[in-house]
Backbone bond lengths (Angstrom), bond angles and torsions (degrees), N, CA, C in turn:
res aa  C-N    CA-C-N  psi(-1)  N-CA   C-N-CA  omega(-1)  CA-C   N-CA-C  phi
1 M - - - 1.431 - - 1.535 110.08 -
2 K 1.340 116.29 -34.58 1.440 118.88 177.80 1.522 111.51 -64.76
3 Y 1.310 116.86 -41.33 1.439 119.99 -179.24 1.518 111.98 -68.73
4 T 1.330 116.99 -35.38 1.435 119.63 176.11 1.509 110.88 -61.96
5 T 1.273 116.05 -41.90 1.485 120.85 179.00 1.541 111.40 -63.09
6 W 1.315 115.96 -44.21 1.467 119.35 177.10 1.528 112.08 -64.57
7 I 1.286 117.87 -39.96 1.460 120.85 178.31 1.533 109.99 -62.92
8 C 1.334 116.60 -47.04 1.475 120.57 179.63 1.518 110.76 -62.40
9 C 1.322 116.59 -42.13 1.485 117.90 177.64 1.505 112.41 -61.89
10 G 1.356 116.63 -46.34 1.463 120.20 177.82 1.537 112.80 -60.48
11 F 1.336 114.68 -41.32 1.435 119.76 179.89 1.546 112.55 -63.42
12 L 1.326 115.06 -43.96 1.467 119.11 178.24 1.504 113.13 -69.45
13 I 1.321 118.84 -32.83 1.436 121.06 174.48 1.512 111.32 -64.49
14 A 1.362 114.31 -44.11 1.472 118.32 177.23 1.523 112.52 -61.99
15 M 1.359 116.06 -41.49 1.447 118.92 178.17 1.541 110.91 -63.34
16 G 1.313 117.19 -38.40 1.450 120.80 177.37 1.514 112.58 -64.98
17 L 1.351 116.38 -38.56 1.453 117.83 175.35 1.526 113.11 -68.74
18 F 1.296 117.08 -36.85 1.478 120.57 175.62 1.540 109.60 -62.57
19 A 1.320 117.12 -42.79 1.455 122.09 178.93 1.552 110.60 -64.04
20 C 1.317 116.19 -38.64 1.482 120.22 176.71 1.517 112.01 -62.55
21 V 1.353 116.44 -45.43 1.445 120.12 177.03 1.503 111.79 -62.03
22 Y 1.316 116.61 -40.65 1.475 119.87 177.91 1.514 111.56 -64.15
23 A 1.327 116.14 -41.72 1.475 119.36 -177.16 1.542 110.56 -70.47
24 L 1.298 118.47 -34.27 1.473 120.43 -176.67 1.522 112.76 -85.29
25 S 1.311 117.55 -31.52 1.462 118.66 -172.07 1.542 112.87 -117.98
26 G 1.322 118.20 -22.85 1.454 120.92 -175.90 1.534 113.32 88.66
27 F 1.346 117.28 -1.49 1.446 121.12 178.10 1.532 109.65 -92.96
28 D 1.311 117.38 121.68 1.475 122.36 -179.13 1.503 110.53 -87.97
29 V 1.353 116.43 98.77 1.466 122.71 -176.99 1.508 109.28 -63.85
30 L 1.307 118.22 -41.04 1.466 121.49 -177.56 1.521 111.54 -63.81
31 L 1.319 117.09 -42.44 1.462 120.92 177.75 1.515 110.56 -66.41
32 F 1.353 115.73 -34.61 1.493 118.88 176.62 1.548 109.70 -67.56
33 L 1.333 118.38 -42.00 1.474 120.80 178.97 1.503 112.00 -67.33
34 C 1.337 118.09 -27.31 1.472 121.84 176.90 1.504 112.06 -85.93
35 A 1.353 118.28 2.23 1.433 125.15 177.48 1.543 111.92 60.33
36 G 1.297 115.46 33.69 1.486 120.77 177.37 1.520 115.57 75.54
37 N 1.343 116.51 8.85 1.447 122.47 177.89 1.522 109.19 -83.08
38 F 1.334 116.11 109.70 1.474 119.42 -175.75 1.515 113.55 -69.76
39 Y 1.350 116.90 -26.82 1.484 119.64 177.08 1.510 109.79 -69.01
40 A 1.335 118.15 -43.22 1.451 120.64 177.06 1.522 110.40 -66.64
41 Y 1.327 117.64 -37.03 1.454 124.52 178.72 1.541 110.13 -58.77
42 R 1.305 114.53 -48.74 1.474 119.79 -179.54 1.525 111.79 -69.67
43 A 1.340 118.01 -32.96 1.442 121.68 176.42 1.520 111.28 -63.97
44 V 1.344 115.02 -44.34 1.465 118.54 178.29 1.518 112.53 -65.32
45 L 1.349 115.59 -38.55 1.472 118.02 175.64 1.534 111.88 -64.82
46 S 1.336 117.26 -36.88 1.453 117.52 177.47 1.544 111.34 -69.97
47 L 1.332 117.59 -31.31 1.461 119.38 175.25 1.533 111.44 -66.72
48 S 1.319 116.11 -32.50 1.481 116.12 173.77 1.510 113.83 -67.42
49 G 1.313 115.01 -32.30 1.502 118.88 173.70 1.534 110.21 -65.79
50 V 1.304 118.40 -42.12 1.449 122.50 177.60 1.548 110.10 -62.38
51 G 1.332 115.28 -42.34 1.465 118.54 178.86 1.519 110.80 -64.22
52 A 1.288 117.92 -39.97 1.500 120.01 176.32 1.509 111.71 -64.72
53 L 1.294 118.44 -39.85 1.465 120.68 175.81 1.513 112.93 -64.42
54 W 1.345 115.61 -38.09 1.474 118.90 178.54 1.532 108.69 -64.05
55 L 1.326 117.40 -44.66 1.470 118.68 -179.77 1.517 112.50 -65.89
56 L 1.296 117.83 -34.66 1.475 121.09 175.20 1.527 109.95 -63.18
57 F 1.353 117.85 -44.83 1.446 121.52 176.73 1.514 110.94 -60.79
58 W 1.353 116.34 -43.16 1.486 119.97 -179.03 1.517 111.22 -64.17
59 L 1.325 117.77 -38.92 1.463 120.57 179.14 1.544 111.36 -67.96
60 V 1.309 116.06 -38.29 1.491 119.80 178.81 1.512 112.06 -73.27
61 A 1.319 117.32 -43.80 1.470 121.43 -173.49 1.537 112.43 -74.41
62 F 1.326 117.11 -40.00 1.465 120.27 -171.48 1.494 113.34 -107.23
63 R 1.295 120.24 -11.15 1.478 125.46 178.52 1.557 112.88 39.41
64 P 1.318 116.24 70.44 1.483 118.21 -177.98 1.526 113.99 -68.29
65 T 1.327 117.36 -13.46 1.445 120.96 -178.43 1.529 111.37 -97.38
66 R 1.304 118.42 6.92 1.438 123.79 -176.33 1.532 113.07 -59.04
67 F 1.334 117.43 -37.19 1.447 121.00 -174.40 1.520 113.24 -96.43
68 L 1.344 118.73 13.11 1.438 120.90 -178.95 1.521 113.46 -82.07
69 S 1.303 117.80 -19.30 1.447 118.69 -177.50 1.512 115.26 -79.74
């Protein structure tokens, strides 16, 4: 479960960096990495949604910020 959370975090950070490059330069890194295949592009975007849902579940179920107060 720990590795799944690290993988989802890394994937979402990478997607955020790709979105930042696209917003600042207009070059879509993710579409370039998918070689222009829109089906693969949409599959990777859906995986980022699954990663975000996993992290939301992890935050609700395990409350890692519980001891910060």
